Structures are given as C-alpha cells and as structure tokens.
PDB file of N, CA, C, O and CB in Angstrom:
ATOM      1  N   MET A   1     142.963 134.611 110.011  1.00  0.00           N
ATOM      2  CA  MET A   1     142.466 134.146 108.754  1.00  0.00           C
ATOM      3  C   MET A   1     143.275 132.928 108.308  1.00  0.00           C
ATOM      4  O   MET A   1     144.490 132.876 108.503  1.00  0.00           O
ATOM      5  CB  MET A   1     142.517 135.263 107.709  1.00  0.00           C
ATOM      6  N   SER A   2     142.596 131.957 107.710  1.00  0.00           N
ATOM      7  CA  SER A   2     143.268 130.717 107.306  1.00  0.00           C
ATOM      8  C   SER A   2     144.028 130.896 106.008  1.00  0.00           C
ATOM      9  O   SER A   2     143.650 131.685 105.143  1.00  0.00           O
ATOM     10  CB  SER A   2     142.260 129.587 107.159  1.00  0.00           C
ATOM     11  N   ASN A   3     145.101 130.148 105.897  1.00  0.00           N
ATOM     12  CA  ASN A   3     145.903 130.174 104.684  1.00  0.00           C
ATOM     13  C   ASN A   3     145.651 128.871 103.916  1.00  0.00           C
ATOM     14  O   ASN A   3     146.085 127.801 104.341  1.00  0.00           O
ATOM     15  CB  ASN A   3     147.427 130.355 105.017  1.00  0.00           C
ATOM     16  N   TYR A   4     144.942 128.972 102.774  1.00  0.00           N
ATOM     17  CA  TYR A   4     144.591 127.784 101.993  1.00  0.00           C
ATOM     18  C   TYR A   4     145.561 127.541 100.839  1.00  0.00           C
ATOM     19  O   TYR A   4     145.368 126.592 100.079  1.00  0.00           O
ATOM     20  CB  TYR A   4     143.179 127.918 101.453  1.00  0.00           C
ATOM     21  N   GLN A   5     146.566 128.342 100.689  1.00  0.00           N
ATOM     22  CA  GLN A   5     147.493 128.190  99.574  1.00  0.00           C
ATOM     23  C   GLN A   5     148.359 126.946  99.715  1.00  0.00           C
ATOM     24  O   GLN A   5     148.814 126.401  98.709  1.00  0.00           O
ATOM     25  CB  GLN A   5     148.372 129.415  99.461  1.00  0.00           C
ATOM     26  N   ASN A   6     148.589 126.500 100.898  1.00  0.00           N
ATOM     27  CA  ASN A   6     149.446 125.342 101.124  1.00  0.00           C
ATOM     28  C   ASN A   6     148.633 124.070 101.387  1.00  0.00           C
ATOM     29  O   ASN A   6     149.135 123.122 101.992  1.00  0.00           O
ATOM     30  CB  ASN A   6     150.384 125.611 102.294  1.00  0.00           C
ATOM     31  N   TYR A   7     147.404 124.056 100.941  1.00  0.00           N
ATOM     32  CA  TYR A   7     146.549 122.885 101.174  1.00  0.00           C
ATOM     33  C   TYR A   7     147.038 121.713 100.335  1.00  0.00           C
ATOM     34  O   TYR A   7     147.247 121.840  99.128  1.00  0.00           O
ATOM     35  CB  TYR A   7     145.067 123.204 100.844  1.00  0.00           C
ATOM     36  N   GLN A   8     147.216 120.579 100.987  1.00  0.00           N
ATOM     37  CA  GLN A   8     147.600 119.362 100.287  1.00  0.00           C
ATOM     38  C   GLN A   8     146.472 118.347 100.453  1.00  0.00           C
ATOM     39  O   GLN A   8     145.990 118.096 101.558  1.00  0.00           O
ATOM     40  CB  GLN A   8     148.960 118.797 100.826  1.00  0.00           C
ATOM     41  N   GLN A   9     146.077 117.784  99.342  1.00  0.00           N
ATOM     42  CA  GLN A   9     144.979 116.830  99.344  1.00  0.00           C
ATOM     43  C   GLN A   9     145.464 115.504  99.937  1.00  0.00           C
ATOM     44  O   GLN A   9     146.572 115.064  99.628  1.00  0.00           O
ATOM     45  CB  GLN A   9     144.421 116.626  97.908  1.00  0.00           C
ATOM     46  N   PRO A  10     144.644 114.856 100.789  1.00  0.00           N
ATOM     47  CA  PRO A  10     145.040 113.550 101.330  1.00  0.00           C
ATOM     48  C   PRO A  10     145.265 112.550 100.203  1.00  0.00           C
ATOM     49  O   PRO A  10     144.629 112.648  99.154  1.00  0.00           O
ATOM     50  CB  PRO A  10     143.970 113.018 102.306  1.00  0.00           C
ATOM     51  N   ALA A  11     146.150 111.602 100.407  1.00  0.00           N
ATOM     52  CA  ALA A  11     146.541 110.648  99.365  1.00  0.00           C
ATOM     53  C   ALA A  11     145.397 109.718  98.968  1.00  0.00           C
ATOM     54  O   ALA A  11     145.348 109.267  97.824  1.00  0.00           O
ATOM     55  CB  ALA A  11     147.724 109.824  99.836  1.00  0.00           C
ATOM     56  N   ASN A  12     144.483 109.423  99.880  1.00  0.00           N
ATOM     57  CA  ASN A  12     143.425 108.446  99.584  1.00  0.00           C
ATOM     58  C   ASN A  12     142.131 109.088  99.093  1.00  0.00           C
ATOM     59  O   ASN A  12     141.130 108.387  98.947  1.00  0.00           O
ATOM     60  CB  ASN A  12     143.134 107.624 100.814  1.00  0.00           C
ATOM     61  N   GLU A  13     142.114 110.374  98.838  1.00  0.00           N
ATOM     62  CA  GLU A  13     140.907 111.062  98.390  1.00  0.00           C
ATOM     63  C   GLU A  13     140.925 111.210  96.871  1.00  0.00           C
ATOM     64  O   GLU A  13     141.886 111.733  96.307  1.00  0.00           O
ATOM     65  CB  GLU A  13     140.782 112.447  99.069  1.00  0.00           C
ATOM     66  N   ASP A  14     139.869 110.752  96.215  1.00  0.00           N
ATOM     67  CA  ASP A  14     139.755 110.849  94.759  1.00  0.00           C
ATOM     68  C   ASP A  14     138.994 112.119  94.420  1.00  0.00           C
ATOM     69  O   ASP A  14     137.791 112.209  94.666  1.00  0.00           O
ATOM     70  CB  ASP A  14     139.044 109.593  94.156  1.00  0.00           C
ATOM     71  N   SER A  15     139.684 113.095  93.861  1.00  0.00           N
ATOM     72  CA  SER A  15     139.055 114.387  93.599  1.00  0.00           C
ATOM     73  C   SER A  15     138.039 114.331  92.464  1.00  0.00           C
ATOM     74  O   SER A  15     137.184 115.212  92.377  1.00  0.00           O
ATOM     75  CB  SER A  15     140.110 115.412  93.278  1.00  0.00           C
ATOM     76  N   SER A  16     138.100 113.343  91.608  1.00  0.00           N
ATOM     77  CA  SER A  16     137.171 113.269  90.479  1.00  0.00           C
ATOM     78  C   SER A  16     136.013 112.318  90.736  1.00  0.00           C
ATOM     79  O   SER A  16     135.187 112.120  89.845  1.00  0.00           O
ATOM     80  CB  SER A  16     137.905 112.841  89.234  1.00  0.00           C
ATOM     81  N   ALA A  17     135.921 111.732  91.899  1.00  0.00           N
ATOM     82  CA  ALA A  17     134.877 110.737  92.168  1.00  0.00           C
ATOM     83  C   ALA A  17     133.484 111.330  92.061  1.00  0.00           C
ATOM     84  O   ALA A  17     132.603 110.714  91.461  1.00  0.00           O
ATOM     85  CB  ALA A  17     135.068 110.135  93.548  1.00  0.00           C
ATOM     86  N   SER A  18     133.261 112.504  92.622  1.00  0.00           N
ATOM     87  CA  SER A  18     131.925 113.080  92.564  1.00  0.00           C
ATOM     88  C   SER A  18     131.542 113.435  91.137  1.00  0.00           C
ATOM     89  O   SER A  18     130.377 113.297  90.763  1.00  0.00           O
ATOM     90  CB  SER A  18     131.840 114.313  93.450  1.00  0.00           C
ATOM     91  N   THR A  19     132.494 113.890  90.335  1.00  0.00           N
ATOM     92  CA  THR A  19     132.212 114.209  88.934  1.00  0.00           C
ATOM     93  C   THR A  19     131.886 112.945  88.159  1.00  0.00           C
ATOM     94  O   THR A  19     130.965 112.943  87.342  1.00  0.00           O
ATOM     95  CB  THR A  19     133.404 114.935  88.288  1.00  0.00           C
ATOM     96  N   GLN A  20     132.617 111.883  88.401  1.00  0.00           N
ATOM     97  CA  GLN A  20     132.357 110.621  87.702  1.00  0.00           C
ATOM     98  C   GLN A  20     130.983 110.068  88.076  1.00  0.00           C
ATOM     99  O   GLN A  20     130.259 109.578  87.209  1.00  0.00           O
ATOM    100  CB  GLN A  20     133.452 109.587  88.028  1.00  0.00           C
ATOM    101  N   MET A  21     130.623 110.141  89.338  1.00  0.00           N
ATOM    102  CA  MET A  21     129.306 109.651  89.757  1.00  0.00           C
ATOM    103  C   MET A  21     128.196 110.495  89.147  1.00  0.00           C
ATOM    104  O   MET A  21     127.162 109.956  88.754  1.00  0.00           O
ATOM    105  CB  MET A  21     129.190 109.656  91.289  1.00  0.00           C
ATOM    106  N   PHE A  22     128.390 111.803  89.062  1.00  0.00           N
ATOM    107  CA  PHE A  22     127.384 112.677  88.462  1.00  0.00           C
ATOM    108  C   PHE A  22     127.216 112.356  86.983  1.00  0.00           C
ATOM    109  O   PHE A  22     126.091 112.264  86.491  1.00  0.00           O
ATOM    110  CB  PHE A  22     127.768 114.156  88.648  1.00  0.00           C
ATOM    111  N   ARG A  23     128.308 112.190  86.284  1.00  0.00           N
ATOM    112  CA  ARG A  23     128.223 111.871  84.853  1.00  0.00           C
ATOM    113  C   ARG A  23     127.565 110.513  84.634  1.00  0.00           C
ATOM    114  O   ARG A  23     126.802 110.352  83.681  1.00  0.00           O
ATOM    115  CB  ARG A  23     129.623 111.886  84.214  1.00  0.00           C
ATOM    116  N   ALA A  24     127.836 109.551  85.478  1.00  0.00           N
ATOM    117  CA  ALA A  24     127.192 108.246  85.350  1.00  0.00           C
ATOM    118  C   ALA A  24     125.690 108.380  85.566  1.00  0.00           C
ATOM    119  O   ALA A  24     124.906 107.706  84.898  1.00  0.00           O
ATOM    120  CB  ALA A  24     127.791 107.239  86.354  1.00  0.00           C
ATOM    121  N   PHE A  25     125.287 109.238  86.485  1.00  0.00           N
ATOM    122  CA  PHE A  25     123.856 109.465  86.737  1.00  0.00           C
ATOM    123  C   PHE A  25     123.203 110.162  85.557  1.00  0.00           C
ATOM    124  O   PHE A  25     122.107 109.779  85.149  1.00  0.00           O
ATOM    125  CB  PHE A  25     123.656 110.297  88.013  1.00  0.00           C
ATOM    126  N   VAL A  26     123.851 111.172  85.002  1.00  0.00           N
ATOM    127  CA  VAL A  26     123.287 111.935  83.897  1.00  0.00           C
ATOM    128  C   VAL A  26     123.231 111.095  82.627  1.00  0.00           C
ATOM    129  O   VAL A  26     122.258 111.182  81.878  1.00  0.00           O
ATOM    130  CB  VAL A  26     124.101 113.204  83.656  1.00  0.00           C
ATOM    131  N   ASP A  27     124.244 110.291  82.370  1.00  0.00           N
ATOM    132  CA  ASP A  27     124.310 109.478  81.155  1.00  0.00           C
ATOM    133  C   ASP A  27     123.513 108.192  81.253  1.00  0.00           C
ATOM    134  O   ASP A  27     123.492 107.407  80.304  1.00  0.00           O
ATOM    135  CB  ASP A  27     125.736 109.152  80.839  1.00  0.00           C
ATOM    136  N   GLU A  28     122.865 107.963  82.369  1.00  0.00           N
ATOM    137  CA  GLU A  28     122.080 106.745  82.566  1.00  0.00           C
ATOM    138  C   GLU A  28     120.936 106.705  81.550  1.00  0.00           C
ATOM    139  O   GLU A  28     120.241 107.706  81.377  1.00  0.00           O
ATOM    140  CB  GLU A  28     121.526 106.672  84.020  1.00  0.00           C
ATOM    141  N   PRO A  29     120.726 105.577  80.878  1.00  0.00           N
ATOM    142  CA  PRO A  29     119.646 105.507  79.892  1.00  0.00           C
ATOM    143  C   PRO A  29     118.275 105.604  80.555  1.00  0.00           C
ATOM    144  O   PRO A  29     118.073 105.144  81.678  1.00  0.00           O
ATOM    145  CB  PRO A  29     119.744 104.211  79.091  1.00  0.00           C
ATOM    146  N   VAL A  30     117.345 106.212  79.832  1.00  0.00           N
ATOM    147  CA  VAL A  30     115.988 106.377  80.344  1.00  0.00           C
ATOM    148  C   VAL A  30     115.244 105.057  80.176  1.00  0.00           C
ATOM    149  O   VAL A  30     115.283 104.455  79.103  1.00  0.00           O
ATOM    150  CB  VAL A  30     115.243 107.540  79.611  1.00  0.00           C
ATOM    151  N   ALA A  31     114.572 104.609  81.219  1.00  0.00           N
ATOM    152  CA  ALA A  31     113.823 103.357  81.170  1.00  0.00           C
ATOM    153  C   ALA A  31     112.612 103.510  80.254  1.00  0.00           C
ATOM    154  O   ALA A  31     111.929 104.533  80.285  1.00  0.00           O
ATOM    155  CB  ALA A  31     113.380 102.928  82.588  1.00  0.00           C
ATOM    156  N   GLN A  32     112.352 102.496  79.446  1.00  0.00           N
ATOM    157  CA  GLN A  32     111.204 102.500  78.554  1.00  0.00           C
ATOM    158  C   GLN A  32     109.958 102.095  79.337  1.00  0.00           C
ATOM    159  O   GLN A  32     110.049 101.295  80.269  1.00  0.00           O
ATOM    160  CB  GLN A  32     111.434 101.550  77.350  1.00  0.00           C
ATOM    161  N   PRO A  33     108.798 102.637  78.973  1.00  0.00           N
ATOM    162  CA  PRO A  33     107.573 102.217  79.661  1.00  0.00           C
ATOM    163  C   PRO A  33     107.301 100.740  79.426  1.00  0.00           C
ATOM    164  O   PRO A  33     107.758 100.168  78.437  1.00  0.00           O
ATOM    165  CB  PRO A  33     106.375 103.053  79.190  1.00  0.00           C
ATOM    166  N   ALA A  34     106.557 100.125  80.334  1.00  0.00           N
ATOM    167  CA  ALA A  34     106.299  98.693  80.276  1.00  0.00           C
ATOM    168  C   ALA A  34     105.532  98.307  79.013  1.00  0.00           C
ATOM    169  O   ALA A  34     105.826  97.276  78.408  1.00  0.00           O
ATOM    170  CB  ALA A  34     105.525  98.252  81.507  1.00  0.00           C
ATOM    171  N   THR A  35     104.564  99.111  78.611  1.00  0.00           N
ATOM    172  CA  THR A  35     103.808  98.822  77.400  1.00  0.00           C
ATOM    173  C   THR A  35     103.836 100.039  76.495  1.00  0.00           C
ATOM    174  O   THR A  35     103.914 101.177  76.958  1.00  0.00           O
ATOM    175  CB  THR A  35     102.351  98.418  77.734  1.00  0.00           C
ATOM    176  N   ALA A  36     103.773  99.785  75.219  1.00  0.00           N
ATOM    177  CA  ALA A  36     103.757 100.877  74.258  1.00  0.00           C
ATOM    178  C   ALA A  36     102.376 101.527  74.264  1.00  0.00           C
ATOM    179  O   ALA A  36     101.389 100.853  74.558  1.00  0.00           O
ATOM    180  CB  ALA A  36     104.126 100.372  72.836  1.00  0.00           C
ATOM    181  N   PRO A  37     102.281 102.816  73.948  1.00  0.00           N
ATOM    182  CA  PRO A  37     100.976 103.491  73.950  1.00  0.00           C
ATOM    183  C   PRO A  37      99.972 102.857  72.991  1.00  0.00           C
ATOM    184  O   PRO A  37      98.778 102.838  73.290  1.00  0.00           O
ATOM    185  CB  PRO A  37     101.154 104.948  73.593  1.00  0.00           C
ATOM    186  N   SER A  38     100.419 102.338  71.849  1.00  0.00           N
ATOM    187  CA  SER A  38      99.484 101.734  70.903  1.00  0.00           C
ATOM    188  C   SER A  38      98.838 100.481  71.502  1.00  0.00           C
ATOM    189  O   SER A  38      97.657 100.224  71.270  1.00  0.00           O
ATOM    190  CB  SER A  38     100.202 101.387  69.586  1.00  0.00           C
ATOM    191  N   GLU A  39      99.608  99.702  72.271  1.00  0.00           N
ATOM    192  CA  GLU A  39      99.055  98.511  72.915  1.00  0.00           C
ATOM    193  C   GLU A  39      98.024  98.905  73.964  1.00  0.00           C
ATOM    194  O   GLU A  39      96.994  98.244  74.098  1.00  0.00           O
ATOM    195  CB  GLU A  39     100.174  97.671  73.556  1.00  0.00           C
ATOM    196  N   THR A  40      98.287  99.958  74.697  1.00  0.00           N
ATOM    197  CA  THR A  40      97.361 100.414  75.724  1.00  0.00           C
ATOM    198  C   THR A  40      96.066 100.903  75.089  1.00  0.00           C
ATOM    199  O   THR A  40      94.977 100.628  75.593  1.00  0.00           O
ATOM    200  CB  THR A  40      97.997 101.525  76.571  1.00  0.00           C
ATOM    201  N   ARG A  41      96.188 101.625  73.988  1.00  0.00           N
ATOM    202  CA  ARG A  41      95.009 102.118  73.286  1.00  0.00           C
ATOM    203  C   ARG A  41      94.174 100.954  72.755  1.00  0.00           C
ATOM    204  O   ARG A  41      92.947 100.969  72.847  1.00  0.00           O
ATOM    205  CB  ARG A  41      95.419 103.050  72.136  1.00  0.00           C
ATOM    206  N   ARG A  42      94.847  99.951  72.201  1.00  0.00           N
ATOM    207  CA  ARG A  42      94.136  98.798  71.646  1.00  0.00           C
ATOM    208  C   ARG A  42      93.421  98.026  72.752  1.00  0.00           C
ATOM    209  O   ARG A  42      92.281  97.598  72.568  1.00  0.00           O
ATOM    210  CB  ARG A  42      95.112  97.872  70.894  1.00  0.00           C
ATOM    211  N   THR A  43      94.072  97.845  73.888  1.00  0.00           N
ATOM    212  CA  THR A  43      93.460  97.139  75.005  1.00  0.00           C
ATOM    213  C   THR A  43      92.246  97.909  75.515  1.00  0.00           C
ATOM    214  O   THR A  43      91.226  97.302  75.840  1.00  0.00           O
ATOM    215  CB  THR A  43      94.480  96.931  76.137  1.00  0.00           C
ATOM    216  N   GLY A  44      92.339  99.212  75.590  1.00  0.00           N
ATOM    217  CA  GLY A  44      91.208 100.036  76.024  1.00  0.00           C
ATOM    218  C   GLY A  44      90.049  99.957  75.054  1.00  0.00           C
ATOM    219  O   GLY A  44      88.894  99.924  75.477  1.00  0.00           O
ATOM    220  N   ALA A  45      90.335  99.925  73.755  1.00  0.00           N
ATOM    221  CA  ALA A  45      89.276  99.820  72.751  1.00  0.00           C
ATOM    222  C   ALA A  45      88.574  98.475  72.843  1.00  0.00           C
ATOM    223  O   ALA A  45      87.352  98.397  72.714  1.00  0.00           O
ATOM    224  CB  ALA A  45      89.846 100.021  71.344  1.00  0.00           C
ATOM    225  N   ILE A  46      89.342  97.419  73.063  1.00  0.00           N
ATOM    226  CA  ILE A  46      88.744  96.075  73.191  1.00  0.00           C
ATOM    227  C   ILE A  46      87.865  96.019  74.432  1.00  0.00           C
ATOM    228  O   ILE A  46      86.761  95.478  74.377  1.00  0.00           O
ATOM    229  CB  ILE A  46      89.848  94.975  73.261  1.00  0.00           C
ATOM    230  N   ALA A  47      88.331  96.565  75.545  1.00  0.00           N
ATOM    231  CA  ALA A  47      87.547  96.550  76.782  1.00  0.00           C
ATOM    232  C   ALA A  47      86.254  97.350  76.604  1.00  0.00           C
ATOM    233  O   ALA A  47      85.198  96.930  77.077  1.00  0.00           O
ATOM    234  CB  ALA A  47      88.376  97.122  77.957  1.00  0.00           C
ATOM    235  N   THR A  48      86.330  98.486  75.933  1.00  0.00           N
ATOM    236  CA  THR A  48      85.138  99.306  75.688  1.00  0.00           C
ATOM    237  C   THR A  48      84.140  98.558  74.804  1.00  0.00           C
ATOM    238  O   THR A  48      82.937  98.591  75.059  1.00  0.00           O
ATOM    239  CB  THR A  48      85.529 100.648  75.030  1.00  0.00           C
ATOM    240  N   ALA A  49      84.637  97.888  73.771  1.00  0.00           N
ATOM    241  CA  ALA A  49      83.762  97.128  72.877  1.00  0.00           C
ATOM    242  C   ALA A  49      83.065  95.989  73.615  1.00  0.00           C
ATOM    243  O   ALA A  49      81.885  95.733  73.379  1.00  0.00           O
ATOM    244  CB  ALA A  49      84.561  96.573  71.698  1.00  0.00           C
ATOM    245  N   VAL A  50      83.769  95.315  74.491  1.00  0.00           N
ATOM    246  CA  VAL A  50      83.175  94.215  75.268  1.00  0.00           C
ATOM    247  C   VAL A  50      82.086  94.747  76.190  1.00  0.00           C
ATOM    248  O   VAL A  50      81.022  94.138  76.297  1.00  0.00           O
ATOM    249  CB  VAL A  50      84.258  93.476  76.094  1.00  0.00           C
ATOM    250  N   ILE A  51      82.329  95.856  76.848  1.00  0.00           N
ATOM    251  CA  ILE A  51      81.330  96.440  77.759  1.00  0.00           C
ATOM    252  C   ILE A  51      80.095  96.881  76.988  1.00  0.00           C
ATOM    253  O   ILE A  51      78.973  96.633  77.429  1.00  0.00           O
ATOM    254  CB  ILE A  51      81.927  97.638  78.530  1.00  0.00           C
ATOM    255  N   ILE A  52      80.285  97.533  75.838  1.00  0.00           N
ATOM    256  CA  ILE A  52      79.141  97.966  75.032  1.00  0.00           C
ATOM    257  C   ILE A  52      78.364  96.749  74.540  1.00  0.00           C
ATOM    258  O   ILE A  52      77.133  96.764  74.528  1.00  0.00           O
ATOM    259  CB  ILE A  52      79.608  98.833  73.833  1.00  0.00           C
ATOM    260  N   GLY A  53      79.073  95.697  74.134  1.00  0.00           N
ATOM    261  CA  GLY A  53      78.414  94.467  73.704  1.00  0.00           C
ATOM    262  C   GLY A  53      77.573  93.856  74.812  1.00  0.00           C
ATOM    263  O   GLY A  53      76.449  93.420  74.565  1.00  0.00           O
ATOM    264  N   LEU A  54      78.094  93.818  76.016  1.00  0.00           N
ATOM    265  CA  LEU A  54      77.342  93.267  77.148  1.00  0.00           C
ATOM    266  C   LEU A  54      76.096  94.101  77.446  1.00  0.00           C
ATOM    267  O   LEU A  54      75.038  93.549  77.748  1.00  0.00           O
ATOM    268  CB  LEU A  54      78.233  93.194  78.395  1.00  0.00           C
ATOM    269  N   VAL A  55      76.215  95.412  77.362  1.00  0.00           N
ATOM    270  CA  VAL A  55      75.070  96.290  77.612  1.00  0.00           C
ATOM    271  C   VAL A  55      73.982  96.042  76.560  1.00  0.00           C
ATOM    272  O   VAL A  55      72.797  95.993  76.886  1.00  0.00           O
ATOM    273  CB  VAL A  55      75.510  97.783  77.601  1.00  0.00           C
ATOM    274  N   VAL A  56      74.388  95.889  75.316  1.00  0.00           N
ATOM    275  CA  VAL A  56      73.413  95.634  74.246  1.00  0.00           C
ATOM    276  C   VAL A  56      72.726  94.293  74.465  1.00  0.00           C
ATOM    277  O   VAL A  56      71.504  94.200  74.355  1.00  0.00           O
ATOM    278  CB  VAL A  56      74.100  95.661  72.860  1.00  0.00           C
ATOM    279  N   VAL A  57      73.496  93.257  74.774  1.00  0.00           N
ATOM    280  CA  VAL A  57      72.903  91.924  75.005  1.00  0.00           C
ATOM    281  C   VAL A  57      71.965  91.966  76.204  1.00  0.00           C
ATOM    282  O   VAL A  57      70.875  91.397  76.142  1.00  0.00           O
ATOM    283  CB  VAL A  57      74.010  90.856  75.231  1.00  0.00           C
ATOM    284  N   LEU A  58      72.349  92.613  77.279  1.00  0.00           N
ATOM    285  CA  LEU A  58      71.480  92.716  78.449  1.00  0.00           C
ATOM    286  C   LEU A  58      70.211  93.511  78.130  1.00  0.00           C
ATOM    287  O   LEU A  58      69.133  93.188  78.629  1.00  0.00           O
ATOM    288  CB  LEU A  58      72.233  93.371  79.613  1.00  0.00           C
ATOM    289  N   GLY A  59      70.337  94.535  77.313  1.00  0.00           N
ATOM    290  CA  GLY A  59      69.166  95.321  76.910  1.00  0.00           C
ATOM    291  C   GLY A  59      68.196  94.496  76.080  1.00  0.00           C
ATOM    292  O   GLY A  59      66.983  94.572  76.278  1.00  0.00           O
ATOM    293  N   VAL A  60      68.723  93.713  75.157  1.00  0.00           N
ATOM    294  CA  VAL A  60      67.866  92.844  74.331  1.00  0.00           C
ATOM    295  C   VAL A  60      67.187  91.795  75.204  1.00  0.00           C
ATOM    296  O   VAL A  60      65.996  91.530  75.042  1.00  0.00           O
ATOM    297  CB  VAL A  60      68.693  92.156  73.211  1.00  0.00           C
ATOM    298  N   CYS A  61      67.930  91.201  76.120  1.00  0.00           N
ATOM    299  CA  CYS A  61      67.338  90.201  77.024  1.00  0.00           C
ATOM    300  C   CYS A  61      66.241  90.833  77.894  1.00  0.00           C
ATOM    301  O   CYS A  61      65.190  90.227  78.102  1.00  0.00           O
ATOM    302  CB  CYS A  61      68.434  89.567  77.924  1.00  0.00           C
ATOM    303  N   TYR A  62      66.478  92.013  78.388  1.00  0.00           N
ATOM    304  CA  TYR A  62      65.477  92.709  79.212  1.00  0.00           C
ATOM    305  C   TYR A  62      64.207  92.940  78.433  1.00  0.00           C
ATOM    306  O   TYR A  62      63.112  92.686  78.934  1.00  0.00           O
ATOM    307  CB  TYR A  62      66.022  94.042  79.722  1.00  0.00           C
ATOM    308  N   LEU A  63      64.344  93.429  77.194  1.00  0.00           N
ATOM    309  CA  LEU A  63      63.170  93.703  76.374  1.00  0.00           C
ATOM    310  C   LEU A  63      62.445  92.404  75.971  1.00  0.00           C
ATOM    311  O   LEU A  63      61.221  92.385  75.842  1.00  0.00           O
ATOM    312  CB  LEU A  63      63.580  94.491  75.121  1.00  0.00           C
ATOM    313  N   ALA A  64      63.217  91.322  75.773  1.00  0.00           N
ATOM    314  CA  ALA A  64      62.603  90.054  75.359  1.00  0.00           C
ATOM    315  C   ALA A  64      61.808  89.440  76.489  1.00  0.00           C
ATOM    316  O   ALA A  64      60.756  88.853  76.238  1.00  0.00           O
ATOM    317  CB  ALA A  64      63.666  89.071  74.881  1.00  0.00           C
ATOM    318  N   PHE A  65      62.265  89.550  77.714  1.00  0.00           N
ATOM    319  CA  PHE A  65      61.586  88.924  78.846  1.00  0.00           C
ATOM    320  C   PHE A  65      60.629  89.851  79.588  1.00  0.00           C
ATOM    321  O   PHE A  65      60.095  89.470  80.629  1.00  0.00           O
ATOM    322  CB  PHE A  65      62.600  88.405  79.802  1.00  0.00           C
ATOM    323  N   LYS A  66      60.407  91.034  79.088  1.00  0.00           N
ATOM    324  CA  LYS A  66      59.560  92.016  79.747  1.00  0.00           C
ATOM    325  C   LYS A  66      58.112  91.667  79.601  1.00  0.00           C
ATOM    326  O   LYS A  66      57.249  92.390  80.098  1.00  0.00           O
ATOM    327  CB  LYS A  66      59.811  93.392  79.200  1.00  0.00           C
TER     328      LYS A  66
END
C-alpha cells in the first residue's frame, strides 16, 4: 500500500490554477443577444404589414383587370 503522508508537491505546480480558471469561467459575463426582443418584434410587424399590403394590392389589380 502506498504512503501518501510524505507527498511533496513539485515546485513548479500551481495548486490553485484549476480553481482560478473555474472561477474565471463561472464569473464570465453573459453575452447579450445581438438584437433586443422589441426590435425583432417591430421588424416582424413591419414585414407582416408589407406582405399584407402587397396581397391587397395584387388582389385589387386582379379584380380590376379581370
């Protein structure tokens, strides 16, 4: 059986390095999304309005030239 009571740590080994790296990872700030949800909602509403407008104009043109 091995005797670990007399274990001496090598001089060039940093015993706290893994803890410091873990804390740096955990404390890392969370990245913000590229666009805010309100901007995305507004862009979607504008796109929907444009599509509905085009459908209405095409419908009127179809009925006018029928």
